[in-house]
MARTIFI-936368 format. One line per 10 residues: number of its first residue (from 1); their letters; for each residue x, y, z of N, C-alpha, C. Coordinates in steps of 0.001 Angstrom, whole numbers. Layout:
N
NUM = A = X/Y/Z/X/Y/Z/X/Y/Z | ...
This chain:
389
1 = MFDKNIGVFF = 17701/-5919/25952/16388/-7040/24966/17291/-7161/23421 | 17388/-5973/23044/17633/-6156/21207/19070/-5114/21527 | 20085/-5519/21087/21219/-4557/20452/21694/-4202/19541 | 20876/-3876/18778/20653/-3289/17245/19964/-2113/17302 | 19889/-1119/16867/18964/-53/16794/18007/-270/15425 | 17083/11/16081/15848/96/15147/15415/1641/14871 | 15380/1921/13540/14754/3344/12853/13404/3194/12893 | 12752/4521/12973/11443/4986/13111/11244/5114/12246 | 10654/5430/10768/10411/6272/9834/8805/7052/9811 | 8965/8387/10116/7629/9032/10408/7898/10003/9879
11 = GGKNPEHDIS = 6208/10680/9552/6145/12332/8862/5834/11876/7403 | 6961/12693/6267/6626/12412/5097/5996/13296/4259 | 6730/13451/2784/6028/14151/1734/4921/14086/1514 | 3669/13793/2054/2902/13360/1791/1185/14044/2300 | 440/13876/1900/-1148/14771/2742/-1513/13752/4030 | -798/12834/4396/-893/11958/5444/-328/12237/6404 | 1109/13129/6652/2130/13654/6955/1674/13529/8769 | 678/14416/9143/244/14613/10546/-346/13212/11310 | -786/12268/10596/-1428/11061/10926/-109/9716/11014 | 964/10326/10390/2204/9090/10635/2777/9889/11446
21 = IFTGQMIISG = 2632/11144/12351/3521/11393/13339/2745/11023/14466 | 1889/10675/14736/836/9733/16069/1216/8763/15881 | 1253/8210/14624/1756/6345/14548/3393/6621/14903 | 4124/6937/14685/5488/6982/14840/5666/7217/16283 | 4925/8290/16830/5388/8422/18454/4798/7504/19183 | 3616/6883/18709/3260/5482/19641/4175/4507/19247 | 4882/4288/18089/5567/3107/17841/7169/3386/19045 | 7547/4323/18637/9149/4930/19365/9061/4515/21014 | 7432/5390/21613/7356/4868/22882/7254/3561/23301 | 6518/2602/22065/6415/1698/22768/7567/807/22650
31 = LKALGFNVIP = 8701/729/21903/9601/411/21451/10349/205/22658 | 10343/1545/23075/11150/2475/24087/11599/1765/25060 | 9676/1588/25589/9024/447/26717/9458/-771/26792 | 9894/-1616/25638/10340/-2591/25790/11599/-2732/25618 | 12379/-1640/25924/13980/-2088/25883/15214/-1958/24482 | 14264/-1458/23132/14842/-1589/22348/15762/135/21992 | 16551/-242/21555/17302/754/20861/16966/1638/19641 | 15802/2662/19929/15639/3438/19438/16204/4796/18519 | 16198/4797/17239/16240/6085/16401/15208/6708/15987 | 14789/7653/15889/13493/8354/15481/13822/9284/14352
41 = VYIDKSGVWF = 13411/8896/12713/13991/9555/11968/12821/10152/10882 | 12806/11553/11259/11442/12396/10921/11679/12969/9536 | 10368/12999/8693/10881/13624/7007/9802/14473/6734 | 10252/15442/7051/9207/16564/7145/8593/17008/5843 | 7310/17683/5775/6557/17880/4699/7029/18427/3494 | 8820/18946/3406/9335/19225/2292/10554/18333/1960 | 10128/17086/2960/11294/16180/2386/12669/16147/3008 | 12695/16912/4014/14018/16895/4637/13995/15715/5735 | 15207/15331/5657/15378/14244/7336/15748/15164/8295 | 15426/14422/9492/15784/14965/10239/16163/13658/11542
51 = IGKKLGDLKI = 17487/13267/12072/17478/12178/12885/17968/12434/14220 | 17157/11894/15151/18082/12073/16725/16805/11823/17685 | 17497/11319/18726/16468/10631/19826/15481/11661/20409 | 15654/13193/20678/15057/13753/20870/13656/14029/20063 | 13788/13633/18987/12382/13460/18166/11582/12465/18463 | 11795/12209/19508/10677/11064/20208/9985/11475/21127 | 9251/12915/20760/8635/13310/21600/7560/14376/20901 | 6502/13716/20929/4907/14279/20204/4527/16136/20456 | 5232/16604/21740/5005/17722/22255/5804/18478/20925 | 6771/18121/20702/7704/19320/19677/6669/19077/18278
61 = FREGKINKYS = 6101/18371/17957/5021/18106/16919/3815/19261/17157 | 3812/19003/17910/2021/19817/18638/2257/20973/18299 | 3377/21359/19003/3705/23148/19494/4447/23301/17942 | 4388/22660/16790/5390/23200/16154/6451/23626/15797 | 7866/22906/16512/9458/23412/17071/9901/22878/16315 | 9447/22251/15387/10585/21147/14507/11902/22385/14065 | 11590/23331/13428/12356/24405/13109/13663/24561/14144 | 13335/24531/15335/14218/24448/16094/15105/23129/16623 | 14852/22255/15829/15841/21247/15605/16396/21302/14148 | 17060/22124/13804/17437/21953/12705/19179/21780/12684
71 = HLSGWNLDNE = 19454/21094/13667/20680/20900/13503/20872/19281/13823 | 19011/18333/13646/18972/17291/13813/19016/17066/12057 | 19148/17580/11217/19008/17330/9751/20415/17575/9240 | 20430/17473/7962/21832/17621/7284/22642/15933/6916 | 21871/14916/7213/22549/14056/7523/22752/13489/6115 | 24126/12567/5730/24099/12174/4514/24031/10670/4921 | 23516/10073/3828/23645/8285/3655/24329/7346/3094 | 25061/6481/3813/26126/5474/3270/25547/3956/3352 | 25890/3236/2683/26133/1511/2768/27252/1336/3182 | 28429/1987/3499/29590/1116/4072/29487/125/4794
81 = IHGKMVFYKK = 28383/-415/5274/28457/-1498/6318/27057/-2134/5815 | 28035/-3637/5175/26728/-4489/4351/25649/-4766/4794 | 24537/-4198/4574/23343/-5145/5305/22844/-3807/6426 | 23387/-2581/6306/22709/-1537/6951/22884/-157/6809 | 22063/511/7467/21798/1957/7100/22554/3296/7532 | 23888/3374/7342/24553/4430/8246/24365/6050/7776 | 23901/6785/8647/23639/8400/8585/24928/9033/8780 | 25289/9866/8359/27006/10326/9104/26752/12031/8557 | 27558/12795/9283/27725/14254/9308/28757/14342/9250 | 29675/15079/7665/30890/15672/7920/30997/17159/8876
91 = GLFKAKLIID = 32554/17216/8422/32321/18527/8993/32986/18349/10455 | 33363/19435/11572/33956/19661/12669/33187/18784/13419 | 31919/18889/13427/30777/18023/14381/30429/16840/14107 | 31796/15630/14124/31492/14090/12515/30501/13661/13986 | 29265/12665/13001/28590/11874/13718/28660/10982/13032 | 27994/9462/13502/27503/8473/12462/26387/7478/13268 | 25420/7580/12667/24338/6513/13212/24181/5326/12269 | 24126/4148/13174/23801/2864/12282/22586/2517/12577 | 21330/1732/11613/20292/1716/11836/20393/202/11064 | 19913/-961/12230/19914/-2329/11945/19005/-2879/11243
101 = IAFPALHGQN = 18088/-2441/11904/16420/-2647/11037/15359/-1573/11170 | 14408/-1455/10066/13904/-449/10085/12151/-412/10279 | 11646/531/11023/10148/463/11194/9100/1477/10246 | 8856/1578/9481/8270/2378/8631/6820/3143/9564 | 6665/4274/9668/5705/4330/10062/4814/5468/9287 | 5416/5407/8236/4828/6449/7249/3583/5942/6326 | 2561/7040/6108/1379/6643/5708/1231/7404/4173 | 481/6463/3630/407/6782/1716/1806/6840/1247 | 1486/7813/-6/2295/8340/-711/3777/8398/-175 | 5040/7776/-447/6667/8126/-716/6762/7807/998
111 = GEDGTIQGMF = 6234/6389/1115/6277/5788/2556/5524/4277/2394 | 4122/4053/1971/3229/3473/1991/3179/2604/1043 | 3608/3364/-232/3630/2658/-1675/4752/2257/-2157 | 5230/1712/-1165/6594/571/-1782/7989/1442/-2257 | 7843/3048/-1797/9363/3650/-2356/10121/3094/-1252 | 9820/3671/266/10891/3622/871/11081/2086/1221 | 10121/1098/1252/10589/-211/978/11325/-551/276 | 11414/229/-710/12953/-208/-2110/13889/65/-1951 | 14072/1442/-719/15298/1721/-504/16318/883/630 | 14773/553/1437/15551/-782/2470/16098/-1971/2261
121 = EMFNIPYVGC = 15036/-2341/781/15368/-3468/-24/17075/-3317/-675 | 17596/-1816/-1141/18636/-1451/-1721/19920/-1591/-860 | 19601/-1490/805/20386/-1170/2020/20414/-2761/2407 | 19271/-3478/2171/19802/-4902/2440/19545/-5290/3918 | 18482/-4069/4564/18554/-4157/5950/16854/-5014/6234 | 16627/-5500/7132/15123/-6025/7728/14276/-5224/7633 | 13333/-4737/7463/12305/-3955/7894/10872/-4616/8374 | 9873/-3557/8783/8434/-4085/9209/7882/-3743/8080 | 6363/-4961/8126/5529/-4685/7232/5706/-4866/6032 | 4782/-4855/4624/5204/-5286/3769/6099/-4922/2831
131 = DVYSSAISMD = 6329/-6019/1717/7237/-5692/680/6797/-4400/-253 | 7989/-4389/-1029/7659/-3250/-2409/6581/-3750/-2968 | 6204/-4966/-3301/5059/-5207/-4329/3933/-4975/-3936 | 3435/-5925/-2977/2566/-5937/-2160/1924/-4188/-1433 | 3140/-3464/-1375/2691/-1801/-770/2735/-1322/-1844 | 3098/-1259/-2924/2511/-645/-4166/1004/-989/-4980 | 964/-2294/-4759/-392/-2508/-5501/-1485/-2757/-4405 | -1112/-2566/-3206/-2193/-1744/-2152/-2778/-746/-1863 | -1763/109/-2472/-1751/1568/-2245/-2414/2364/-3414 | -2667/1466/-4339/-3407/1665/-5835/-4963/1134/-5493
141 = KVFTKLIYKA = -5939/1993/-5624/-7268/1619/-5333/-7765/529/-6835 | -7036/1465/-7956/-7573/329/-8660/-6716/-728/-9120 | -5521/-941/-8969/-4765/-2217/-8845/-5182/-3369/-8116 | -6082/-2563/-6903/-6280/-3502/-6021/-7750/-4260/-6550 | -8450/-3450/-6679/-9874/-3740/-7583/-9564/-4963/-8855 | -8419/-4661/-9657/-8263/-5189/-10610/-7969/-6514/-10345 | -7183/-6994/-9292/-6742/-8136/-8794/-8254/-9013/-8167 | -8490/-8085/-7227/-10105/-9160/-6813/-10581/-9513/-7750 | -11545/-8430/-8515/-12070/-9073/-10123/-11132/-10442/-11008 | -9960/-10208/-11288/-9536/-11572/-11629/-9435/-12707/-11334
151 = NGISTTDFLF = -9565/-12816/-9362/-9518/-13743/-8964/-11044/-14264/-8553 | -11952/-13790/-9101/-13605/-13444/-8424/-13621/-13379/-6906 | -12994/-11936/-6387/-13171/-11664/-5366/-14228/-10733/-5459 | -15086/-10887/-5050/-16463/-9736/-5060/-15867/-8374/-4675 | -16138/-7717/-5365/-15849/-5952/-4912/-16882/-5004/-6090 | -16839/-3811/-5520/-18158/-3089/-6136/-17803/-2711/-7658 | -18536/-2482/-8390/-18072/-1832/-9671/-17577/-630/-9901 | -16776/-186/-10744/-15949/766/-10781/-15682/1734/-12141 | -15005/2594/-12358/-14289/2908/-13887/-13166/4059/-12971 | -12347/4099/-13695/-11038/5306/-13620/-10640/5722/-14999
161 = FNDSDWRKSK = -9885/6795/-14187/-9395/7373/-15107/-7889/8741/-14883 | -7346/8546/-15694/-6217/9565/-15495/-6816/11022/-15388 | -5818/11908/-15399/-5850/13442/-15073/-5867/13785/-16685 | -5018/13026/-17524/-5193/13479/-19167/-6616/13398/-19749 | -6832/12629/-19269/-8100/12192/-20033/-9275/12874/-19534 | -9271/13423/-18106/-9926/14046/-17741/-9879/15540/-18232 | -8676/16169/-18357/-8526/17166/-18856/-9177/17590/-20421 | -8876/16604/-21054/-9143/16637/-22667/-10481/16190/-22708 | -11289/14975/-22176/-13282/15169/-22178/-13560/15132/-21177 | -13562/16139/-20635/-14523/15658/-19273/-15950/15433/-19425
171 = ESLIKKIEKE = -16844/16228/-20470/-18142/15736/-20532/-18566/14434/-21068 | -17129/14465/-21918/-17605/12304/-22130/-17625/11624/-21214 | -16550/11831/-20207/-16471/10931/-19115/-17434/10798/-18323 | -17832/12222/-18158/-19045/12528/-17194/-20492/11429/-17628 | -20568/11402/-18843/-21492/10868/-19650/-21242/9479/-19758 | -20028/8408/-19537/-19934/7408/-19349/-20062/7187/-17857 | -19941/7947/-16794/-19668/7506/-15428/-21355/7266/-15462 | -22421/8179/-15914/-23529/8160/-15743/-24976/7379/-16693 | -23850/6778/-17576/-24350/5600/-18175/-24245/4775/-17522 | -22860/4475/-17165/-22625/2904/-16314/-22957/2750/-15003
181 = FPYPLFVKPA = -23588/3796/-14273/-23863/3989/-12955/-24868/4777/-12127 | -25953/4251/-11544/-26754/5252/-10982/-26237/6067/-9489 | -26713/6925/-9990/-25954/7502/-8453/-26724/7249/-7011 | -26180/7577/-5932/-25111/7978/-5523/-23699/7290/-6129 | -22674/7663/-5749/-21440/7485/-6553/-19990/8039/-5513 | -18857/7051/-5302/-18082/7354/-4898/-17115/8071/-5493 | -16393/8880/-5448/-14976/10062/-6072/-13700/9869/-4978 | -12425/8639/-5623/-11726/8459/-4959/-10095/9251/-5706 | -9215/9397/-5189/-8267/9677/-5381/-7850/8219/-5360 | -7029/7876/-6464/-6560/6043/-6288/-5321/6007/-5434
191 = RLGSSIAISK = -4633/6654/-4930/-3690/6371/-4350/-3041/7440/-3166 | -4669/7317/-2622/-4526/8489/-755/-5227/7659/-155 | -5063/7815/1134/-5495/7156/2378/-5919/8239/3080 | -6435/7835/4344/-7023/8240/5217/-8389/9393/4784 | -9067/8592/4060/-10385/9338/3371/-10305/10510/3209 | -9077/11355/2776/-8513/12429/1861/-9056/12596/538 | -10008/13672/371/-10285/14062/-1011/-11473/12880/-1591 | -12085/12073/-805/-12849/11079/-892/-14315/11993/-1104 | -15147/11377/-1893/-16908/12061/-1800/-17720/11024/-2591 | -19075/11487/-1248/-20235/10899/-1919/-20830/11892/-2857
201 = VKTKKELEDA = -21270/11632/-4087/-21858/12257/-5088/-23231/11971/-5280 | -24128/12557/-5520/-25552/12171/-6040/-26160/13197/-7197 | -25685/14061/-7618/-25407/15092/-8901/-24427/15118/-9549 | -24787/15497/-11006/-23910/15560/-11904/-23025/16565/-11567 | -23398/17911/-11116/-22437/18641/-10443/-21572/18563/-9326 | -22065/17762/-8591/-21452/17335/-7115/-20202/15906/-8115 | -20850/15675/-8724/-20256/14202/-9782/-18372/15142/-9914 | -18911/16636/-10875/-17629/17571/-11548/-16886/17927/-10470 | -17694/18334/-9608/-16922/19192/-8429/-15848/17755/-7628 | -16087/16654/-7584/-15828/15789/-6836/-14444/15448/-7550
211 = LEVAFHYDSK = -14618/15200/-8867/-13382/15078/-9778/-12258/15614/-9790 | -12317/16959/-9760/-11757/18311/-9845/-11096/18413/-8532 | -11744/18231/-7097/-11174/18084/-5862/-9618/16352/-5823 | -10330/15570/-6497/-9320/14339/-6074/-8180/14250/-7292 | -8266/14903/-8495/-7364/15246/-9308/-6475/16218/-8904 | -6830/16935/-7881/-5959/17796/-7182/-4887/16993/-6592 | -5032/15926/-6184/-4696/15390/-5158/-3532/13443/-5924 | -4460/13670/-6950/-3716/12572/-7884/-3815/12526/-9101 | -3141/11528/-10052/-3297/11843/-11257/-4349/10799/-11989 | -4754/9980/-10956/-5695/8597/-11012/-6786/9023/-10111
221 = VIVEKAVSNL = -7911/8798/-10811/-9266/8793/-9971/-9985/7563/-10112 | -10695/6886/-9167/-11920/5791/-9537/-13148/6178/-8587 | -14229/5882/-9643/-15428/6276/-9472/-15812/5157/-9064 | -16796/4321/-7836/-17099/3714/-7364/-18811/3522/-7175 | -19383/2382/-7569/-20621/2174/-7005/-20871/2046/-5805 | -21719/2820/-5433/-22172/3094/-4039/-23074/1278/-3104 | -22887/1715/-2278/-23449/330/-1687/-24738/1097/-387 | -25741/48/-501/-26725/759/285/-26874/36/1311 | -27583/715/2548/-27604/-409/3467/-26339/-397/4638 | -25278/366/4454/-24062/-181/4524/-23314/-461/5938
231 = KDLTCCLIGN = -22884/-1461/6038/-22070/-1468/7386/-20417/-1422/6846 | -19816/-814/7541/-18465/-445/7403/-17638/-1335/8496 | -16939/-2631/7448/-16104/-3045/8034/-14468/-3673/8300 | -13906/-3810/8997/-12941/-3546/8934/-12147/-5137/9604 | -10856/-5643/9024/-10048/-6538/9638/-8989/-6635/9530 | -8427/-6751/10745/-6631/-6240/10360/-5954/-8139/10690 | -4651/-7723/9717/-3644/-9248/9728/-2773/-9113/10360 | -1920/-9579/10819/-237/-9603/11023/276/-10771/10707 | 1495/-11106/10691/2212/-12499/10340/2829/-12023/8884 | 3625/-13678/8307/3950/-13997/7132/3146/-14961/6433
241 = DEPLVSLIME = 3581/-16040/6550/2901/-17090/5467/1562/-17523/6540 | 1327/-17783/7205/408/-17987/8244/30/-16875/9129 | -636/-15935/8261/-1273/-14641/9400/-2269/-14711/10378 | -1979/-13999/11374/-2854/-14152/12889/-4331/-12929/12038 | -5335/-13278/12433/-6598/-12437/11709/-7247/-11616/13073 | -7620/-10253/13277/-8252/-10102/14203/-9590/-10472/14068 | -10176/-9641/15191/-11702/-9718/15598/-12257/-8360/14084 | -13377/-8776/13827/-14130/-7614/13204/-14105/-6225/13528 | -14049/-4960/12895/-14424/-4114/13638/-15400/-3556/12464 | -16578/-2528/13093/-17721/-2480/12203/-17761/-315/13117
251 = SIYDKDFVSY = -17678/296/11922/-17666/1685/12177/-18942/2079/11852 | -19427/2984/13082/-20338/4006/13120/-20430/5397/12721 | -20934/5956/11766/-21101/7493/11657/-22654/7975/11267 | -22480/9037/11423/-23488/9698/11018/-23719/10519/9136 | -22355/10332/8372/-22187/11000/7164/-22455/9725/6439 | -22087/10253/5585/-22181/8830/3981/-20984/7747/4253 | -20092/8596/4408/-18735/7167/4949/-17787/7994/5988 | -17275/7232/6315/-15966/7444/7449/-14936/8687/7167 | -15258/9814/7575/-14356/11283/6835/-12750/10984/7453 | -12103/11963/7043/-11156/12462/8110/-11413/12830/9600
261 = EDKYIEGGGT = -12400/13464/9309/-12904/14309/10606/-13072/12974/11307 | -13826/12104/10766/-14560/10658/11783/-13103/10241/12464 | -11990/9891/11293/-11189/9035/11864/-10067/10016/12910 | -9940/10993/12898/-8977/11471/13753/-9293/12452/14513 | -10921/13469/14396/-10903/14502/15239/-11740/14760/16047 | -12958/14296/15238/-14665/14270/15899/-14509/13194/16911 | -14611/13767/18527/-14741/12949/19433/-13394/12282/19759 | -12563/12351/19252/-11655/12266/19411/-10557/11549/18295 | -11737/10661/17381/-11005/9830/17084/-11416/8492/16585 | -11919/8085/15959/-11766/6924/15827/-10539/5760/15830
271 = QLEKSDKKII = -9635/6281/15024/-8717/5697/14767/-7530/5954/15809 | -7693/7015/16628/-7268/7046/17818/-7381/7093/18605 | -8076/5833/18991/-8821/5447/20404/-10067/6126/20738 | -9719/7197/20820/-10653/8414/21435/-12069/8710/21743 | -12698/7398/20618/-14342/7526/20282/-14759/6071/20363 | -14700/5828/20996/-15666/3921/21609/-17055/3974/20800 | -17597/5096/21039/-18992/4925/20520/-19412/4863/18926 | -18411/4936/18301/-18419/5282/16687/-17763/3528/16503 | -17432/2854/17302/-16917/1415/16511/-17471/753/17319 | -17518/-656/16648/-18273/-1906/17593/-17078/-2907/17107
281 = IPADLDKKTT = -17030/-3437/18096/-15718/-4504/17925/-16397/-5710/19070 | -16608/-6814/18721/-16410/-7490/17411/-17718/-6907/16706 | -17957/-6470/15595/-18654/-6423/14291/-19876/-7348/14693 | -20998/-6627/14848/-22425/-6812/14532/-22853/-7798/13578 | -22233/-8898/13544/-22419/-10076/12189/-22883/-11320/12377 | -23518/-12048/11850/-23857/-13359/12668/-22268/-14257/12082 | -22375/-15612/12675/-21106/-16328/13174/-20866/-16507/11457 | -21601/-16962/10922/-21215/-17642/9343/-20251/-16644/8749 | -21014/-15516/8597/-20627/-13779/7786/-19464/-13832/8539 | -18611/-13789/9671/-18024/-13386/10260/-16678/-14170/9939
291 = QEIREMAKTI = -16941/-15303/9802/-15972/-16704/9472/-15516/-16068/7945 | -16701/-16016/7320/-16376/-15838/5612/-15437/-14695/5590 | -15828/-13076/6188/-14489/-12428/5562/-13266/-12211/6528 | -13244/-12915/7652/-12057/-13465/8194/-11270/-14099/7126 | -11853/-15097/6564/-11094/-16293/5692/-10700/-15285/4217 | -11752/-14536/3839/-11652/-13584/2592/-10094/-12818/3081 | -10363/-12175/4325/-9317/-11291/4584/-8177/-11482/4658 | -7648/-12993/4845/-6410/-13815/4869/-6522/-14259/3667 | -7355/-14508/2594/-7062/-14939/1400/-6247/-13661/672 | -7008/-12664/787/-6671/-11420/-254/-4946/-10857/657
301 = YRLVGCSGIA = -4889/-11012/1782/-3390/-10557/2630/-2407/-11495/1577 | -2878/-13009/1375/-1835/-13839/881/-1967/-13369/-566 | -2831/-13464/-1273/-3376/-13070/-3272/-1827/-11668/-3316 | -2130/-10826/-2214/-1333/-9477/-2689/32/-9817/-2377 | 246/-10588/-1464/1863/-10975/-1174/2146/-9847/20 | 1295/-9456/1244/1206/-8932/2395/2072/-9260/3392 | 2945/-8892/3895/3139/-9769/5228/3987/-8692/6315 | 3919/-9449/7592/4055/-8167/8674/2830/-7730/9231 | 2291/-6750/8556/1105/-6071/8839/251/-5604/7884 | -1082/-5629/7814/-1846/-5220/6534/-3746/-4682/7442
311 = RVDFLYDKKS = -4266/-4172/6617/-5839/-4277/7245/-6416/-3981/6024 | -7247/-5172/5920/-8285/-4718/4660/-9679/-5073/5215 | -10349/-3643/4090/-11868/-3092/4594/-12766/-3862/3520 | -14125/-3985/4466/-14808/-4623/3618/-16153/-3760/3476 | -17487/-3664/2325/-18558/-3404/2286/-19546/-4133/2573 | -20435/-4423/3516/-21379/-5193/3803/-22936/-4070/3496 | -23952/-5323/2704/-24738/-4421/2557/-25885/-5140/3123 | -26513/-4168/4300/-27465/-5242/5311/-28697/-5837/4716 | -28950/-5032/3767/-30356/-5733/3026/-30277/-7033/2735 | -29081/-7362/989/-29011/-7669/440/-27803/-9178/1300
321 = MKYFANEINT = -26958/-8824/2509/-26369/-9300/3243/-24935/-10132/2304 | -24780/-8978/1343/-24077/-9309/527/-22600/-8363/1621 | -20841/-8921/1077/-20238/-8331/1554/-19195/-7652/-200 | -18490/-7046/-284/-17619/-6749/-1050/-16034/-6170/-378 | -15107/-6883/-1189/-14016/-6679/-211/-13471/-4783/-916 | -13342/-4065/-347/-12878/-2765/-792/-11585/-2535/-879 | -10918/-1848/119/-9344/-1293/309/-8196/-2122/1332 | -7036/-2388/893/-6015/-2728/1847/-5110/-1651/2253 | -4947/-1852/3379/-3973/-668/3985/-2758/-1181/4724 | -1542/-1185/4021/-547/-1898/4420/194/-1411/5867
331 = LPGILYRHLW = -331/-177/5877/528/24/7490/-1173/1076/7993 | -1472/407/8846/-2909/1305/9232/-2260/1936/10716 | -3307/3171/10234/-3075/4178/11451/-2846/3803/12906 | -1999/4157/13589/-1487/3407/15184/-1493/1581/15139 | -1241/1423/13888/-1396/-462/13986/-2576/-725/14300 | -3824/23/14204/-4824/-523/14945/-4724/-1314/16047 | -4153/-767/16853/-3831/-1389/18461/-5027/-1541/18785 | -6068/-429/18692/-7412/-722/19559/-8061/-2569/19166 | -8024/-2351/17910/-8998/-3887/17638/-7757/-4901/18169 | -6600/-4349/17683/-5717/-5640/17981/-5921/-6399/19950
341 = RKSGIELEDL = -6437/-5102/20528/-6199/-4822/21730/-7347/-5823/22122 | -8830/-5401/21577/-9843/-6377/21441/-9804/-7642/21227 | -8503/-7887/20518/-8595/-9628/19869/-7490/-10363/20607 | -6967/-9488/21913/-6125/-10288/22668/-4745/-10041/22521 | -4155/-8821/21402/-3126/-8758/21712/-2899/-7312/21905 | -2032/-6902/23183/-1550/-5965/23248/-482/-5223/22590 | -88/-3951/22786/1107/-3157/21641/1967/-3714/22018 | 2832/-4089/23480/3792/-3824/23550/3941/-5688/22567 | 2956/-6400/23069/3215/-8071/21912/3047/-8287/20691 | 2243/-6831/19994/2017/-6400/18604/3502/-5806/18019
351 = LKKLVDYALE = 4527/-5209/18916/5585/-4421/18447/6501/-5497/18199 | 6898/-6314/19273/7455/-7755/19514/7361/-8281/17752 | 6024/-8778/18000/5522/-9918/17050/6163/-9011/15686 | 5916/-8274/15367/5981/-7064/14053/7593/-7233/13694 | 8169/-6850/14678/9822/-7031/15017/10239/-8150/14321 | 9652/-8991/14883/10168/-10996/14580/9517/-11038/13235 | 8189/-10809/12803/8195/-11201/11323/9261/-10454/10685 | 9399/-9191/10533/10465/-8463/9871/11545/-9702/9370 | 12533/-10041/10954/14109/-10849/11080/13341/-11549/10371 | 12244/-12718/10431/11686/-13838/9782/11669/-13718/8579
361 = RYKDKEKYTY = 11238/-12705/7734/11125/-12382/6615/12976/-12494/5854 | 13397/-11779/6758/14306/-11223/6135/15699/-12392/6136 | 15352/-13817/7208/16361/-14202/7230/15967/-15720/6005 | 14141/-15367/5646/13842/-16295/4808/14330/-16026/3164 | 14705/-14851/2814/15510/-14145/1762/16692/-15035/1475 | 17397/-15494/2883/18828/-15695/2516/18847/-16794/1654 | 17875/-17546/1726/17827/-19229/1042/17604/-18730/-450 | 17381/-17715/-1131/17566/-17512/-2856/18882/-16887/-3341 | 18862/-16790/-4214/20239/-16919/-5001/19817/-15354/-6132 | 20810/-14538/-5661/20748/-12950/-6276/21672/-12599/-7252
371 = TFESDVLKSE = 22503/-14163/-7645/23607/-13497/-8593/23185/-14758/-9593 | 23804/-14418/-10669/24179/-15575/-11760/25334/-15274/-12893 | 26033/-16829/-12814/27245/-16471/-13326/27289/-17127/-14872 | 27836/-16015/-15288/27239/-15817/-16825/28963/-15647/-17472 | 29092/-16201/-18786/30343/-15805/-19373/30204/-14662/-20462 | 28816/-14577/-20858/28664/-13491/-21388/29523/-12057/-21815 | 30150/-11879/-20703/31321/-10592/-21308/32461/-11230/-21735 | 32626/-12404/-21624/33782/-13230/-22606/33712/-13867/-23667 | 32396/-13751/-24257/32118/-14233/-25124/32478/-13951/-26531 | 32824/-14049/-27467/33162/-13422/-28632/32474/-12466/-29050
381 = NSAKLKLSL = 31196/-12631/-28965/30353/-12201/-29643/30338/-10452/-28588 | 30535/-10825/-27512/30648/-9274/-26699/31636/-8590/-27237 | 33036/-9084/-27670/34001/-8245/-28071/33905/-7546/-29098 | 32962/-8072/-29870/32593/-7146/-31054/31557/-6086/-30839 | 30737/-5709/-29318/29833/-4878/-28940/30876/-3585/-29348 | 30172/-2627/-29930/30845/-1030/-29899/30012/-332/-28840 | 30361/764/-27870/29991/1487/-27419/30035/2968/-27809 | 29184/3592/-28347/29861/4945/-28734/28616/6198/-27614 | 29199/6964/-28075/28652/8162/-26800/27475/9109/-28106
């Protein structure tokens, strides 16, 4: 069906490493079933890269047997073939693997934040999902909310701080937060996902403790005003210039917010499709609100420059009937296939569409000029330039 190699990149040096393994294995399995040539590329928690067909097996990671596959590490990366990533090994057992298109399944830092997308751009290969700019913006909750504010998109009030500010003047920052907002508040690392290190706080002591925890994971932290009478809503989108919008999903939970445990552990995990009792698809909303939120999701997707796939979260106040744009996730866990299935798109079709969108965007880039002819090096003034060490 597809005579080129698709490299699926998963794992990563970040706190969301384990969730990425689930996403990566699902994508590998799905692409294989469709007849694609798949090369699994696993990055362990220390940043070591492993490459090989054998890595397309969740059992290896469940049993912690990756150390038995050390022979799959030690690859070098080259751009000897224009528009491709070439992995090779030197020595007695020479080997070469060529990747024609990249399918990142990485969540969070060093993967979903534009870093690996930048590498794909440098190698000039097509890749699935959002580009460098939209990935970097969406990864940062502060940047995202500043863009919302600048474009008149309703979002919850917030403050943000850097680690250096916190270490220098903890007490004054606590006073500033308490002056600006009433309790309860949410404290979040600015560039982390999967609800890791997020806290809902109701007292000064809880606020101090939550900030310490958040700064353990990130150098920038955001504090947000909480929404009362909350409905937690999610909308997914796929496509490039004209994205398709999914149904809206509502998450049900007993705690103050959807935690890491809610998403991935309790009852099987809402994001791993094994906790249907904790989600409602479509969300229990009136027709007008449903249409407005879906249109707002599309507006945000385009505004930030998303492509391929993304998820936009909303907070809805049941009493005031107001909704607030929250976070953007440029690589939803397991691609939110459960929401797409309910929206009429099965995994097989979803994967095919994502590959097609990647190739479409890559082809579209060819119409732009990336060089500029200049005589500056030949000019009289350039000859007078002196370089010194």
